[in-house]
N, C-alpha and C positions, 0 to 999 in steps of 0.2 A: 269520745271513742275506747271501745274496750279492748284491750290486747288479747289478740287469739293466741292460745297456747300450742306451740309446735308440738308435735307429736313425738312420743319417745319411744325406746324400743330399737329392735334389730331392723336395719334397713339393708337390702341386699347391695353388696359391695358393684354387681354386676349391672342390674336396672334399676336400683332404687326402691323397689316394691317393697312390702313389709308381710308378705304372705311367705312362709316357712311350712315344712312338713318335716316333723322330727322322724329321722330314718332309725336312730341309733341312742339309747340312753344307757348308763354305765357310771356307777359308784369312781371317782378318781380325786383322790388328794383332797379330802374332805369336802369334799362337794359331790357336783353331777356335771359328769361330762356328756353333751349333746350333741349329735352329729344331724345337722340339718340342711335339706335342700329348695332352693326357691322354687316353688311351683311355677313362676313365671318362665325363668330364663334357665333354670335346671343347675346355678350356681351353687357349690358346695360350702357350708360354713362350720367350724366346732367351735361351740360356746363351752366355757366352764361357770358352772353356778356354785357360789359358796356361800353357806349362812353365816351371818356374823351376829355374835350375842352383845348384846349392850345394855347396861343397868337401867332400869326405870325406877322413879323414886317410888319408895315403899320397900317392906323388906321383902326378901325372896322373890321380887318380880324380874324376869328376864323378858326381854324383847328380842323376838328374831326375825331378822332381815334378808332375803334373798338377793344377792349381787350376782350381776351379770356381765 
């Protein structure tokens, strides 16, 4: 039996769907603030995305990861 992976990402608290439209995007607190609206039910959500820098093996290498 193969385990199915559960979908990850932003789900609408109102209807549970994953379809969002970005209404506004602007820099904020070392990251990006986005206002989103669910295309199914119209529920409004604000997300804050920040970049985390982590060191990788090897000289002078950095890995950037977006956290939502």
